[in-house]
C-alpha positions in Angstrom: -12.3 25.1 -8.8 -15.4 26.3 -7.1 -17.9 24.6 -9.6 -15.6 20.8 -9.0 -15.0 18.0 -11.5 -16.5 14.7 -12.4 -15.2 11.1 -10.8 -13.5 11.1 -14.1 -11.6 14.6 -13.8 -10.5 13.9 -10.4 -9.1 10.5 -11.5 -7.1 12.3 -14.0 -6.0 15.0 -11.8 -5.2 12.6 -8.6 -3.3 9.4 -10.6 -6.7 7.3 -9.4 -8.4 5.2 -11.3 -12.4 5.7 -11.5 -13.5 2.4 -9.2 -11.0 3.1 -6.7 -12.2 6.5 -5.9 -15.8 4.6 -5.8 -14.5 2.3 -3.5 -12.5 4.6 -1.0 -16.1 6.3 -1.1 -17.5 2.6 -0.2 -15.8 2.3 2.7 -15.6 6.2 4.2 -12.2 6.5 3.0 -13.1 9.8 0.9 -16.7 11.8 1.9 -18.9 11.1 -0.6 -19.4 14.3 -3.0 -22.5 16.6 -3.7 -24.2 15.5 -7.2 -25.6 17.2 -10.2 -28.8 16.7 -11.4 -28.0 14.0 -13.4 -26.6 12.1 -10.8 -22.6 13.2 -11.4 -20.2 13.3 -8.8 -18.4 16.4 -7.8 -15.8 16.6 -6.3 -13.8 20.2 -4.9 -10.2 20.8 -4.4 -10.6 19.5 -1.2 -11.7 16.2 -2.1 -8.9 16.0 -4.6 -6.5 17.1 -1.7 -7.4 14.4 0.1 -7.2 11.6 -2.6 -3.1 12.8 -3.7 -3.2 12.3 0.3 -4.4 8.9 0.2 -2.6 8.3 -2.9 0.9 9.2 -1.8 0.3 6.9 1.5 -0.9 3.9 -0.7 2.2 4.4 -2.1 4.1 4.5 0.6 2.7 1.3 1.6 0.2 2.5 4.2 -2.7 -0.1 4.5 -6.4 1.5 4.5 -6.9 1.8 8.8 -3.8 3.7 9.4 -4.4 6.0 6.8 -8.0 6.7 7.7 -6.1 7.9 11.3 -3.5 9.8 9.5 -6.6 11.8 8.0 -8.4 12.4 11.4 -5.1 13.7 12.1 -4.9 15.8 9.5 -7.9 17.3 9.7 -7.5 18.4 13.1 -4.1 20.7 12.3 -4.0 21.8 15.6 -3.4 18.2 17.3 -0.1 17.1 18.4 2.1 15.1 15.9 2.8 12.1 18.1 -0.1 10.4 16.6 0.8 10.0 13.0 4.6 9.9 13.8 3.8 6.7 15.7 1.1 5.5 12.7 4.6 6.2 10.6 7.2 4.5 13.2 4.5 1.6 13.3 4.8 1.2 9.4 8.6 2.0 9.4 9.1 -1.1 11.9 6.6 -3.3 9.2 9.1 -2.1 6.2 12.1 -3.6 8.0 10.3 -6.7 9.4 9.8 -7.2 5.3 13.1 -6.9 4.3 15.1 -8.7 6.4 12.3 -11.2 5.5 12.9 -10.6 1.9 16.8 -10.6 2.4 16.9 -14.2 4.3 14.7 -15.3 0.9 16.8 -14.0 -1.5 20.2 -15.5 0.4 18.3 -18.8 0.8 17.3 -18.5 -3.1 20.5 -17.9 -3.8 22.1 -20.7 -2.2 19.7 -23.1 -3.9 20.3 -22.0 -7.8 24.2 -22.0 -6.7 24.8 -25.8 -8.0 26.4 -27.1 -11.4 24.3 -28.1 -13.6 23.8 -32.1 -13.5 20.9 -33.9 -13.7 17.5 -33.3 -11.7 18.4 -35.8 -9.8 21.2 -34.2 -8.0 19.8 -30.8 -8.5 20.0 -28.1 -5.3 17.0 -26.6 -6.2 14.7 -29.8 -6.2 16.8 -31.2 -3.3 16.0 -27.8 -0.9 12.4 -27.5 -1.8 11.8 -31.3 -1.0 12.6 -31.1 2.6 13.3 -28.5 4.7 15.8 -29.6 6.5 18.0 -28.2 3.7 16.1 -25.2 3.9 18.8 -23.1 5.9 15.7 -19.9 6.2 13.9 -20.5 9.9 10.9 -19.1 8.7 8.9 -22.5 7.3 
């Protein structure tokens, strides 16, 4: 792949939409590749590897700035792993927090829906949504 691939080829090879690749270039997460005489971008294998890294990190829920830091760490193969580990641990803590919050929300909505099917005047869903005091969930 010494000649490189176009942005469409990079998109197909990496599973990333063309506008997203352009965005990554715009925010300098991906270096702008050289262009042909016809002004078409040409991506080398190293660019595709970087795009796959970014895509995988995004699929795992990492935000742009931690990905930028991880890419910098990956660019120094002799550097220590502790920075990457710290970023991953921080992300894991955020995931655990989201899971706890979603679990609490799920339990509250399940509790709301556990009512007899009567009229809306007696509806537990409407009652709980209308009065925060009826809600067991603490994060209003």
